[in-house]
VOFITOR-31850 format. One line per field, with one value per residue (C-alpha): residue number from 1; x, z negated, y. Coordinates in steps of 0.25 Angstrom, whole numbers. Example, Ala and Ser with C-alpha at 12.3 -4.5 7.8 and 13.67 -1.06 7.14 Angstrom:
<sites>
k = (1:2)
east = (49:55)
up = (-31:-29)
north = (-18:-4)
</sites>
This chain:
<sites>
k = (1:2:3:4:5:6:7:8:9:10:11:12:13:14:15:16:17:18:19:20:21:22:23:24:25:26:27:28:29:30:31:32:33:34:35:36:37:38:39:40:41:42:43:44:45:46:47:48:49:50:51:52:53:54:55:56:57:58:59:60:61:62:63:64:65:66:67:68:69:70)
east = (-9:-14:-10:-16:-9:7:14:3:-9:-17:-24:-20:-9:0:10:17:21:24:11:3:10:15:4:3:-5:-7:-13:-17:-20:-16:-4:3:14:7:16:24:28:30:43:43:35:22:8:-5:-4:2:-10:-18:-6:-5:-19:-18:-9:-12:-27:-20:-25:-15:-9:-14:-1:3:-4:1:9:18:11:17:16:30)
up = (-95:-111:-123:-132:-144:-140:-147:-158:-147:-141:-127:-120:-128:-127:-124:-111:-116:-104:-104:-104:-90:-84:-77:-64:-54:-45:-31:-17:-6:8:13:-1:-1:-12:-25:-23:-32:-34:-44:-44:-56:-49:-52:-49:-42:-32:-31:-21:-11:-10:-9:1:10:8:14:26:20:22:8:5:6:-8:-15:-27:-26:-18:-11:-17:-5:-2)
north = (54:52:49:39:41:42:55:54:60:56:61:76:84:92:85:78:66:58:49:61:67:54:48:39:43:31:32:23:27:25:31:28:17:6:5:20:26:44:44:59:67:73:80:78:90:81:72:83:85:68:62:75:69:54:57:66:78:90:97:111:120:125:112:111:94:86:74:61:54:56)
</sites>
């Protein structure tokens, strides 16, 4: 996310306003239903396990994050 003048600031700052930390991530891939939405909070650490699972590659033990496919 970016700030474009909201809260009297530009770019990134030391604050965590929702528009800076809640950023949508759109993924289109075979094996994912169209229009699917993950309602629970997730992180970019969940992206690697998700991509690996979609590619049919085993997720290494100890990898941070969880697949968002389920």
